DSSP file (Angstrom, degrees, kcal/mol; ACC not computed):
  #  RESIDUE AA STRUCTURE BP1 BP2  ACC     N-H-->O    O-->H-N    N-H-->O    O-->H-N    TCO  KAPPA ALPHA  PHI   PSI    X-CA   Y-CA   Z-CA
    1    1 A M              0   0    0      0, 0.0     2,-0.2     0, 0.0     0, 0.0   0.000 360.0 360.0 360.0 118.3    3.8  -13.3   33.3
    2    2 A S        -     0   0    0      1,-0.0     2,-0.5     0, 0.0     0, 0.0  -0.562 360.0-132.3 -79.4 147.9    3.8  -12.6   29.6
    3    3 A Q        -     0   0    0     -2,-0.2     2,-0.5     0, 0.0    -1,-0.0  -0.853  15.3-128.6 -99.0 131.4    0.7  -12.7   27.4
    4    4 A N        -     0   0    0     -2,-0.5     2,-0.4     1,-0.0     0, 0.0  -0.684  23.5-145.6 -82.5 121.6    0.7  -14.5   24.1
    5    5 A K        -     0   0    0     -2,-0.5     2,-0.5     1,-0.0    -1,-0.0  -0.698  15.1-123.2 -84.4 136.0   -0.6  -12.2   21.4
    6    6 A V        -     0   0    0     -2,-0.4     2,-0.2     1,-0.0    -1,-0.0  -0.707  29.3-129.6 -79.7 128.3   -2.6  -13.8   18.7
    7    7 A K        -     0   0    0     -2,-0.5     2,-0.3     1,-0.1    -1,-0.0  -0.534  18.5-114.2 -83.3 142.7   -1.0  -13.0   15.4
    8    8 A M        -     0   0    0     -2,-0.2     2,-0.3     1,-0.0    -1,-0.1  -0.550  37.3-163.9 -72.0 132.7   -3.1  -11.6   12.6
    9    9 A T        -     0   0    0     -2,-0.3     2,-0.4     2,-0.0    -1,-0.0  -0.846   7.1-151.7-120.1 161.0   -3.3  -14.0    9.6
   10   10 A F        -     0   0    0     -2,-0.3     2,-0.4     2,-0.0    16,-0.0  -0.979   4.0-165.0-133.8 144.9   -4.4  -13.6    6.0
   11   11 A H        +     0   0    0     -2,-0.4     2,-0.4     2,-0.0    16,-0.3  -0.971  11.8 170.4-133.3 119.3   -5.9  -15.9    3.5
   12   12 A I        -     0   0    0     -2,-0.4     2,-0.4    14,-0.1    14,-0.2  -0.962  12.5-164.0-126.4 143.3   -6.0  -15.3   -0.3
   13   13 A E  E     -A   25   0A   0     12,-2.5    12,-3.1    -2,-0.4     2,-0.4  -0.998   8.4-171.7-127.1 129.6   -7.0  -17.8   -3.0
   14   14 A S  E     -A   24   0A   0     -2,-0.4     2,-0.4    10,-0.3    10,-0.2  -0.944   0.5-169.4-119.5 140.1   -6.2  -17.1   -6.6
   15   15 A V  E     -A   23   0A   0      8,-2.2     8,-2.4    -2,-0.4     2,-0.5  -0.992  26.4-120.2-132.1 137.9   -7.4  -19.1   -9.7
   16   16 A R  E     -A   22   0A   0     -2,-0.4     6,-0.3     6,-0.2     3,-0.1  -0.662  24.6-175.3 -71.7 122.7   -6.4  -19.0  -13.3
   17   17 A I  E     -     0   0A   0      4,-1.9     2,-0.2    -2,-0.5     5,-0.2   0.926  61.6 -52.7 -83.0 -54.9   -9.4  -18.1  -15.4
   18   18 A D  E >  S-A   21   0A   0      3,-1.8     3,-1.2     0, 0.0    -1,-0.4  -0.873  74.5 -60.3-165.9-168.9   -7.7  -18.4  -18.7
   19   19 A E  T 3  S+     0   0    0      1,-0.2    18,-0.3    -2,-0.2     3,-0.1   0.594 127.8  56.1 -71.4  -3.1   -4.7  -17.2  -20.5
   20   20 A N  T 3  S-     0   0    0      1,-0.2    16,-0.6    16,-0.1     2,-0.3   0.573 116.9 -24.3-100.3 -11.0   -5.8  -13.6  -20.2
   21   21 A G  E <   -A   18   0A   0     -3,-1.2    -4,-1.9    14,-0.2    -3,-1.8  -0.994  45.7-132.5 177.6 176.2   -6.2  -13.4  -16.5
   22   22 A S  E     -AB  16  33A   0     11,-1.9    11,-2.7    -2,-0.3     2,-0.4  -0.777  20.6-127.5-135.2 174.3   -6.8  -14.7  -13.0
   23   23 A L  E     -AB  15  32A   0     -8,-2.4    -8,-2.2    -2,-0.2     2,-0.4  -0.992   9.4-155.8-134.0 131.4   -8.9  -13.9  -10.0
   24   24 A A  E     -AB  14  31A   0      7,-2.8     7,-2.5    -2,-0.4     2,-0.4  -0.835  13.6-163.4-104.3 140.2   -7.9  -13.4   -6.4
   25   25 A R  E     +AB  13  30A   0    -12,-3.1   -12,-2.5    -2,-0.4     2,-0.3  -0.966  15.6 163.8-126.5 139.9  -10.5  -14.0   -3.6
   26   26 A C  E >   - B   0  29A   0      3,-1.8     3,-2.9    -2,-0.4     2,-0.2  -0.926  66.4 -37.1-150.0 129.6  -10.5  -12.8    0.0
   27   27 A K  T 3  S-     0   0    0    -16,-0.3   -15,-0.0    -2,-0.3    -2,-0.0  -0.390 126.1 -28.8  54.6-119.9  -13.3  -12.7    2.4
   28   28 A N  T 3  S+     0   0    0     -2,-0.2     2,-0.3    -3,-0.1    -1,-0.3   0.112 119.6 100.3-110.6  17.1  -16.3  -11.6    0.1
   29   29 A A  E <   -B   26   0A   0     -3,-2.9    -3,-1.8     2,-0.0     2,-0.3  -0.728  50.0-164.2-106.4 154.7  -14.1   -9.7   -2.3
   30   30 A E  E     -B   25   0A   0     -2,-0.3    -5,-0.2    -5,-0.2    -2,-0.0  -0.994   1.5-169.9-132.0 140.5  -12.6  -10.4   -5.7
   31   31 A I  E     -B   24   0A   0     -7,-2.5    -7,-2.8    -2,-0.3     2,-0.3  -0.996  22.0-132.7-126.9 127.8   -9.9   -8.7   -7.6
   32   32 A P  E     -B   23   0A   0      0, 0.0    12,-1.0     0, 0.0     2,-0.4  -0.582  26.1-150.5 -70.2 133.5   -9.2   -9.5  -11.3
   33   33 A L  E     -Bc  22  44A   0    -11,-2.7   -11,-1.9    -2,-0.3     2,-1.3  -0.901  13.3-131.0-114.9 139.0   -5.5  -10.1  -11.9
   34   34 A D        +     0   0    0     10,-2.9   -13,-0.2    -2,-0.4     6,-0.1  -0.705  45.6 147.6 -84.9  99.6   -3.4   -9.4  -15.0
   35   35 A T        +     0   0    0     -2,-1.3     2,-0.3   -15,-0.2   -14,-0.2   0.283  31.1 118.0-112.4   6.9   -1.5  -12.6  -15.4
   36   36 A N    >   -     0   0    0    -16,-0.6     3,-1.6     1,-0.1   -16,-0.1  -0.617  65.3-137.2 -77.4 132.2   -1.5  -12.5  -19.3
   37   37 A L  T 3  S+     0   0    0     -2,-0.3    -1,-0.1   -18,-0.3     3,-0.1   0.783 107.1  51.2 -60.1 -29.0    2.1  -12.3  -20.6
   38   38 A A  T 3  S-     0   0    0      1,-0.2    -1,-0.3    -3,-0.0     2,-0.1   0.533 120.4-109.9 -85.8  -7.6    0.9   -9.6  -23.2
   39   39 A G    <   -     0   0    0     -3,-1.6    -1,-0.2     1,-0.1    -4,-0.1  -0.096  17.2-124.6  97.4 156.4   -0.8   -7.5  -20.4
   40   40 A N    >   -     0   0    0      3,-0.3     3,-1.8    -4,-0.1    -1,-0.1  -0.881   7.7-160.3-141.8 103.2   -4.4   -6.9  -19.5
   41   41 A P  T 3  S+     0   0    0      0, 0.0    -7,-0.0     0, 0.0    -1,-0.0   0.645  89.7  63.6 -66.9 -12.3   -5.4   -3.2  -19.3
   42   42 A N  T 3  S+     0   0    0     -9,-0.1     2,-0.3     2,-0.0    -3,-0.0   0.362 104.4  42.1 -92.4   4.7   -8.5   -4.3  -17.2
   43   43 A A  S <  S-     0   0    0     -3,-1.8     2,-0.4   -12,-0.1    -3,-0.3  -0.966  85.0-100.9-147.4 157.9   -6.7   -5.7  -14.3
   44   44 A F  B     -c   33   0A   0    -12,-1.0   -10,-2.9    -2,-0.3    -2,-0.0  -0.665  34.0-138.1 -76.8 133.2   -3.7   -5.0  -12.0
   45   45 A N     >  -     0   0    0     -2,-0.4     4,-2.6   -12,-0.2     5,-0.2  -0.390  37.3 -93.6 -72.9 166.3   -0.4   -6.9  -12.7
   46   46 A P  H  > S+     0   0    0      0, 0.0     4,-1.6     0, 0.0     5,-0.1   0.839 126.2  48.2 -60.3 -30.0    1.4   -8.2   -9.8
   47   47 A A  H  > S+     0   0    0      2,-0.2     4,-2.2     1,-0.2     5,-0.2   0.913 113.5  47.8 -72.3 -37.7    3.7   -5.2   -9.4
   48   48 A E  H  > S+     0   0    0      1,-0.2     4,-2.4     2,-0.2    -1,-0.2   0.881 110.6  52.7 -66.7 -36.5    0.8   -2.8   -9.7
   49   49 A L  H  X S+     0   0    0     -4,-2.6     4,-2.0     2,-0.2    -1,-0.2   0.869 108.2  50.7 -64.4 -37.2   -1.1   -4.9   -7.1
   50   50 A L  H  X S+     0   0    0     -4,-1.6     4,-1.8    -5,-0.2    -2,-0.2   0.895 112.2  46.3 -62.4 -44.7    1.9   -4.7   -4.8
   51   51 A L  H  X S+     0   0    0     -4,-2.2     4,-2.3     2,-0.2    -2,-0.2   0.832 111.3  52.3 -69.7 -33.8    2.0   -0.9   -5.2
   52   52 A A  H  X S+     0   0    0     -4,-2.4     4,-2.5     2,-0.2    -1,-0.2   0.901 107.7  52.0 -66.8 -42.2   -1.8   -0.7   -4.7
   53   53 A A  H  X S+     0   0    0     -4,-2.0     4,-2.2     1,-0.2    -2,-0.2   0.888 108.7  51.3 -63.7 -38.5   -1.4   -2.7   -1.5
   54   54 A L  H  X S+     0   0    0     -4,-1.8     4,-2.6     2,-0.2    -2,-0.2   0.930 109.7  48.5 -65.0 -43.3    1.2   -0.2   -0.3
   55   55 A S  H  X S+     0   0    0     -4,-2.3     4,-2.1     1,-0.2    -2,-0.2   0.894 111.5  50.6 -62.3 -37.9   -1.1    2.7   -1.0
   56   56 A A  H  X S+     0   0    0     -4,-2.5     4,-2.6     2,-0.2    -1,-0.2   0.872 108.2  52.9 -63.2 -37.0   -3.9    0.9    0.8
   57   57 A C  H  X S+     0   0    0     -4,-2.2     4,-2.4     2,-0.2    -2,-0.2   0.919 108.7  49.7 -66.9 -44.2   -1.5    0.4    3.8
   58   58 A M  H  X S+     0   0    0     -4,-2.6     4,-2.1     1,-0.2    -2,-0.2   0.928 114.5  43.7 -64.7 -42.7   -0.7    4.1    4.0
   59   59 A I  H  X S+     0   0    0     -4,-2.1     4,-2.7     2,-0.2    -1,-0.2   0.919 114.4  49.6 -68.4 -39.2   -4.4    5.1    3.9
   60   60 A K  H  X S+     0   0    0     -4,-2.6     4,-1.7     1,-0.2    -1,-0.2   0.873 110.1  51.0 -71.8 -29.5   -5.4    2.5    6.4
   61   61 A G  H  X S+     0   0    0     -4,-2.4     4,-1.7     2,-0.2    -1,-0.2   0.921 110.8  49.1 -67.9 -39.3   -2.5    3.6    8.7
   62   62 A I  H  X S+     0   0    0     -4,-2.1     4,-1.9     1,-0.2     3,-0.4   0.958 110.6  51.0 -60.3 -49.2   -3.7    7.2    8.4
   63   63 A E  H  < S+     0   0    0     -4,-2.7    -1,-0.2     1,-0.2    -2,-0.2   0.817 109.6  51.5 -57.6 -35.2   -7.3    6.0    9.2
   64   64 A R  H  < S+     0   0    0     -4,-1.7     4,-0.5    -5,-0.2    -1,-0.2   0.871 116.5  37.4 -71.6 -39.3   -5.9    4.1   12.3
   65   65 A V  H  X S+     0   0    0     -4,-1.7     4,-3.1    -3,-0.4     5,-0.3   0.670  94.0  83.3 -91.7 -18.5   -4.1    7.1   13.8
   66   66 A V  H  X>S+     0   0    0     -4,-1.9     5,-2.1     1,-0.2     4,-1.2   0.931  97.4  41.8 -57.4 -50.5   -6.5   10.0   12.9
   67   67 A P  H  45S+     0   0    0      0, 0.0    -1,-0.2     0, 0.0    -2,-0.1   0.886 116.2  49.6 -68.9 -30.9   -8.7    9.3   16.0
   68   68 A I  H  45S+     0   0    0     -4,-0.5    -2,-0.2     1,-0.2    -3,-0.1   0.926 118.7  37.3 -67.3 -41.6   -5.7    8.8   18.3
   69   69 A L  H  <5S-     0   0    0     -4,-3.1    -1,-0.2     2,-0.1    -3,-0.2   0.573 104.4-129.8 -81.3 -10.2   -3.9   11.9   17.1
   70   70 A K  T  <5 +     0   0    0     -4,-1.2     2,-0.5    -5,-0.3    -4,-0.1   0.930  46.3 174.7  55.8  48.1   -7.3   13.8   17.0
   71   71 A F      < -     0   0    0     -5,-2.1     2,-0.5    -6,-0.2    -1,-0.2  -0.714  29.8-133.9 -94.4 129.2   -6.1   14.8   13.5
   72   72 A N        +     0   0    0     -2,-0.5    32,-0.5    -3,-0.1     2,-0.4  -0.752  35.9 168.6 -87.9 127.9   -8.7   16.7   11.4
   73   73 A L        -     0   0    0     -2,-0.5    29,-0.2    29,-0.1     3,-0.1  -0.997  30.5-179.1-144.5 135.2   -8.8   15.3    7.9
   74   74 A R  S    S-     0   0    0     27,-3.4     2,-0.3     1,-0.4    28,-0.1   0.675  73.5 -22.0-106.2 -24.0  -11.1   15.7    4.9
   75   75 A G  E     -D  101   0B   0     26,-0.9    26,-2.3     2,-0.0    -1,-0.4  -0.988  49.3-140.6-176.6 165.3   -9.4   13.3    2.4
   76   76 A V  E     -D  100   0B   0     -2,-0.3     2,-0.4    24,-0.2    24,-0.2  -0.987  10.7-173.3-145.0 130.7   -6.2   11.5    1.4
   77   77 A D  E     -D   99   0B   0     22,-2.1    22,-3.0    -2,-0.4     2,-0.4  -0.956   6.5-163.1-116.5 145.7   -4.8   10.8   -2.0
   78   78 A V  E     -D   98   0B   0     -2,-0.4     2,-0.5    20,-0.2    20,-0.2  -0.995   2.8-170.6-128.5 126.2   -1.7    8.5   -2.6
   79   79 A I  E     -D   97   0B   0     18,-2.5    18,-2.0    -2,-0.4     2,-0.4  -0.959  10.6-175.2-117.4 133.1    0.2    8.6   -5.7
   80   80 A I  E     -D   96   0B   0     -2,-0.5     2,-0.4    16,-0.2    16,-0.2  -0.992  11.8-174.8-135.9 135.3    2.8    5.9   -6.3
   81   81 A D  E     -D   95   0B   0     14,-2.8    14,-2.9    -2,-0.4     2,-0.3  -0.994   8.7-170.4-127.9 134.9    5.4    5.2   -9.0
   82   82 A G  E     -D   94   0B   0     -2,-0.4     2,-0.5    12,-0.2    12,-0.2  -0.906  12.0-150.0-120.9 152.0    7.6    2.2   -9.2
   83   83 A V  E     -D   93   0B   0     10,-2.4     9,-2.1    -2,-0.3    10,-1.3  -0.975  13.9-150.5-120.5 126.6   10.6    1.3  -11.3
   84   84 A R  E     -D   91   0B   0     -2,-0.5     2,-0.3     7,-0.3     7,-0.2  -0.777   2.8-152.1 -98.3 132.6   11.3   -2.3  -12.2
   85   85 A Q  E   > -D   90   0B   0      5,-2.9     5,-1.5    -2,-0.5    -2,-0.0  -0.771   9.3-142.7 -95.1 150.9   14.7   -3.6  -12.9
   86   86 A D  T   5S+     0   0    0     -2,-0.3    -1,-0.1     1,-0.2    -2,-0.0   0.920  74.5  67.4 -79.7 -46.3   15.1   -6.6  -15.2
   87   87 A V  T   5S+     0   0    0      1,-0.4    -1,-0.2     2,-0.1     3,-0.0  -0.976 120.8  10.2-125.2 126.4   17.9   -8.7  -13.7
   88   88 A P  T   5S-     0   0    0      0, 0.0    -1,-0.4     0, 0.0     2,-0.2   0.821 107.6-120.8 -62.4 151.4   17.1   -9.8  -11.2
   89   89 A P  T   5 +     0   0    0      0, 0.0     2,-0.3     0, 0.0    -3,-0.2  -0.378  60.1 118.0 -59.2 119.5   13.5   -8.8  -11.7
   90   90 A K  E   <S-D   85   0B   0     -5,-1.5    -5,-2.9    -2,-0.2     2,-0.8  -0.963  72.7 -86.9-169.5 167.8   12.3   -6.6   -8.8
   91   91 A L  E     -D   84   0B   0     -2,-0.3    -7,-0.3    -7,-0.2    40,-0.2  -0.784  39.6-176.1 -82.9 107.6   11.0   -3.1   -8.0
   92   92 A E  E     +     0   0B   0     -9,-2.1    39,-2.0    -2,-0.8     2,-0.3   0.858  66.4  13.7 -77.7 -36.2   14.3   -1.3   -7.6
   93   93 A S  E     -De  83 131B   0    -10,-1.3   -10,-2.4    37,-0.2     2,-0.4  -0.990  56.3-168.3-141.7 151.5   12.6    2.0   -6.4
   94   94 A V  E     -De  82 132B   0     37,-2.7    39,-2.5    -2,-0.3     2,-0.4  -0.991   7.9-170.5-137.5 128.0    9.2    3.2   -5.2
   95   95 A R  E     -De  81 133B   0    -14,-2.9   -14,-2.8    -2,-0.4     2,-0.3  -0.970  10.1-178.4-116.1 136.1    8.3    6.9   -4.9
   96   96 A Y  E     -De  80 134B   0     37,-1.9    39,-1.5    -2,-0.4     2,-0.4  -0.944  19.1-162.6-133.6 157.0    5.2    8.0   -3.3
   97   97 A E  E     -De  79 135B   0    -18,-2.0   -18,-2.5    -2,-0.3     2,-0.6  -0.986  10.1-160.9-136.6 120.5    3.4   11.3   -2.6
   98   98 A I  E     -De  78 136B   0     37,-3.5    39,-3.1    -2,-0.4     2,-0.6  -0.917   8.8-163.0-102.3 123.0    0.6   11.3    0.1
   99   99 A I  E     -De  77 137B   0    -22,-3.0   -22,-2.1    -2,-0.6     2,-0.6  -0.906   4.7-166.4-113.5 119.8   -1.7   14.3   -0.2
  100  100 A V  E     -De  76 138B   0     37,-3.2    39,-2.2    -2,-0.6     2,-1.0  -0.883  18.5-141.9-110.6 126.5   -3.9   15.2    2.8
  101  101 A D  E     +D   75   0B   0    -26,-2.3   -27,-3.4    -2,-0.6   -26,-0.9  -0.730  57.4 115.3 -82.2 101.5   -6.7   17.5    2.7
  102  102 A T        -     0   0    0     -2,-1.0   -29,-0.1   -29,-0.2    37,-0.1  -0.994  65.6-136.5-165.7 157.9   -6.4   19.3    6.1
  103  103 A D        +     0   0    0     -2,-0.3   -30,-0.1   -31,-0.3    -2,-0.0   0.361  63.8 126.6 -98.2   6.1   -5.7   22.4    8.0
  104  104 A E        -     0   0    0    -32,-0.5    -2,-0.1     1,-0.1   -33,-0.0  -0.098  66.6 -95.9 -62.3 159.9   -3.4   20.7   10.5
  105  105 A S     >  -     0   0    0      1,-0.1     4,-1.8     4,-0.0     3,-0.2  -0.222  30.6-107.1 -76.3 168.0    0.1   22.2   11.0
  106  106 A D  H  > S+     0   0    0      1,-0.2     4,-2.5     2,-0.2     5,-0.2   0.866 120.6  56.2 -58.7 -39.3    3.3   21.1    9.3
  107  107 A H  H  > S+     0   0    0      1,-0.2     4,-1.4     2,-0.2    -1,-0.2   0.861 106.9  48.8 -62.3 -37.5    4.4   19.5   12.5
  108  108 A R  H  > S+     0   0    0      2,-0.2     4,-2.0     1,-0.2    -1,-0.2   0.803 109.3  52.0 -75.1 -28.9    1.3   17.4   12.7
  109  109 A L  H  X S+     0   0    0     -4,-1.8     4,-3.0     2,-0.2     5,-0.2   0.946 108.5  51.6 -64.7 -45.0    1.7   16.3    9.0
  110  110 A D  H  X S+     0   0    0     -4,-2.5     4,-2.2     1,-0.2    -2,-0.2   0.856 109.9  50.0 -57.8 -36.9    5.2   15.2    9.9
  111  111 A L  H  X S+     0   0    0     -4,-1.4     4,-1.9     2,-0.2    -1,-0.2   0.895 110.2  49.5 -68.4 -40.9    3.8   13.2   12.8
  112  112 A L  H  X S+     0   0    0     -4,-2.0     4,-2.0     2,-0.2    -2,-0.2   0.925 110.7  50.0 -68.6 -41.8    1.2   11.6   10.6
  113  113 A H  H  X S+     0   0    0     -4,-3.0     4,-2.4     1,-0.2     5,-0.2   0.925 108.6  53.0 -61.6 -41.6    3.9   10.7    8.0
  114  114 A E  H  X S+     0   0    0     -4,-2.2     4,-2.3     1,-0.2     5,-0.2   0.919 109.0  49.0 -62.7 -39.3    6.1    9.2   10.7
  115  115 A N  H  X S+     0   0    0     -4,-1.9     4,-2.2     2,-0.2     5,-0.2   0.901 108.9  53.2 -68.2 -34.6    3.2    7.0   11.9
  116  116 A V  H  X S+     0   0    0     -4,-2.0     4,-1.2     1,-0.2    -2,-0.2   0.947 116.1  39.9 -54.7 -51.8    2.6    5.9    8.2
  117  117 A K  H  < S+     0   0    0     -4,-2.4    -2,-0.2     1,-0.2    -1,-0.2   0.806 119.2  45.5 -75.8 -29.3    6.2    4.8    7.9
  118  118 A K  H  < S+     0   0    0     -4,-2.3    -2,-0.2    -5,-0.2    -1,-0.2   0.872 121.9  30.2 -85.0 -37.1    6.6    3.3   11.4
  119  119 A Y  H  < S+     0   0    0     -4,-2.2     2,-0.5    -5,-0.2    -2,-0.2   0.510  83.8 114.3-108.1  -6.4    3.4    1.2   11.7
  120  120 A G     X  -     0   0    0     -4,-1.2     4,-3.0    -5,-0.2     5,-0.2  -0.577  48.5-156.8 -80.6 122.5    2.4    0.1    8.1
  121  121 A T  H  > S+     0   0    0     -2,-0.5     4,-0.9     2,-0.2    -1,-0.2   0.921  95.0  37.8 -55.7 -53.4    2.6   -3.6    7.6
  122  122 A V  H  > S+     0   0    0      2,-0.2     4,-2.7     1,-0.2     3,-0.5   0.912 115.0  55.5 -67.1 -43.7    3.0   -3.5    3.8
  123  123 A F  H  > S+     0   0    0      1,-0.3     4,-2.6     2,-0.2    -2,-0.2   0.909 110.2  45.4 -56.8 -44.3    5.2   -0.4    4.1
  124  124 A N  H  < S+     0   0    0     -4,-3.0    -1,-0.3     1,-0.2    -2,-0.2   0.665 111.6  52.0 -77.6 -13.3    7.6   -2.2    6.4
  125  125 A T  H  < S+     0   0    0     -4,-0.9     4,-0.4    -3,-0.5    -2,-0.2   0.872 115.8  40.4 -78.3 -40.2    7.7   -5.3    4.3
  126  126 A V  H >X S+     0   0    0     -4,-2.7     3,-0.8     1,-0.2     4,-0.6   0.883 103.0  71.0 -74.2 -38.3    8.5   -3.4    1.1
  127  127 A A  G >< S+     0   0    0     -4,-2.6     3,-1.2    -5,-0.3     5,-0.4   0.829  90.1  53.0 -53.8 -44.0   11.0   -1.0    2.6
  128  128 A P  G 34 S+     0   0    0      0, 0.0    -1,-0.2     0, 0.0    -2,-0.1   0.849 117.2  38.2 -66.3 -27.3   14.0   -3.2    3.4
  129  129 A G  G <4 S+     0   0    0     -3,-0.8     2,-0.3    -4,-0.4    -2,-0.2   0.416 115.5  57.0 -94.6   2.1   14.2   -4.6   -0.2
  130  130 A T  S << S-     0   0    0     -3,-1.2     2,-1.6    -4,-0.6   -37,-0.2  -0.970  84.3-115.5-139.6 144.7   13.3   -1.4   -2.1
  131  131 A D  E     -e   93   0B   0    -39,-2.0   -37,-2.7    -2,-0.3     2,-0.6  -0.676  51.1-179.8 -77.8  90.6   14.6    2.1   -2.4
  132  132 A L  E     +e   94   0B   0     -2,-1.6     2,-0.3    -5,-0.4   -37,-0.2  -0.869  10.5 152.2-105.7 111.6   11.2    3.5   -0.9
  133  133 A K  E     +e   95   0B   0    -39,-2.5   -37,-1.9    -2,-0.6     2,-0.3  -0.971   6.6 133.8-139.2 153.5   11.0    7.2   -0.5
  134  134 A G  E     -e   96   0B   0     -2,-0.3     2,-0.3   -39,-0.2   -37,-0.2  -0.997  34.0-114.7-178.9-179.3    8.2    9.7   -0.5
  135  135 A T  E     -e   97   0B   0    -39,-1.5   -37,-3.5    -2,-0.3     2,-0.5  -0.928   6.6-146.1-135.6 156.9    6.5   12.7    1.0
  136  136 A L  E     +e   98   0B   0     -2,-0.3     2,-0.3   -39,-0.2   -37,-0.2  -0.989  32.0 163.8-119.8 128.4    3.3   13.7    2.8
  137  137 A R  E     -e   99   0B   0    -39,-3.1   -37,-3.2    -2,-0.5     2,-0.3  -0.880  38.0 -96.6-138.4 171.7    2.0   17.1    2.1
  138  138 A R  E      e  100   0B   0     -2,-0.3   -37,-0.2   -39,-0.2   -35,-0.1  -0.620 360.0 360.0 -87.0 142.2   -1.1   19.2    2.5
  139  139 A R              0   0    0    -39,-2.2   -38,-0.1    -2,-0.3    -1,-0.1   0.450 360.0 360.0 -69.1 360.0   -3.6   19.6   -0.4
């Protein structure tokens, strides 16, 4: 007899504030959005928001597996660079570097990186349509 798993769902509401920007709301959080055609240096534009979501996915994935792997870690930094093509508009490539502050072995770092790539929701959403490549290294 198979069990039906409840799927995780997400709900975001965004509202245009004015021609300079918008605001996204989820749970008790708000994120200002750069929806101004001229740009807004005080908010993430949609592509930057996607890349920020990717970096958060990587860090959350690491947080999820650290206790399972009994991985000793003091901190994590993620650096992401994306390249946008004009026609059709899309992120054609994304390069990332995950920097882990740890004394774990290279083998354990590779295992951590494999978990990030295999189990990340946003990672696995972005990867099929984008040239997504990166490294995980020790600080």
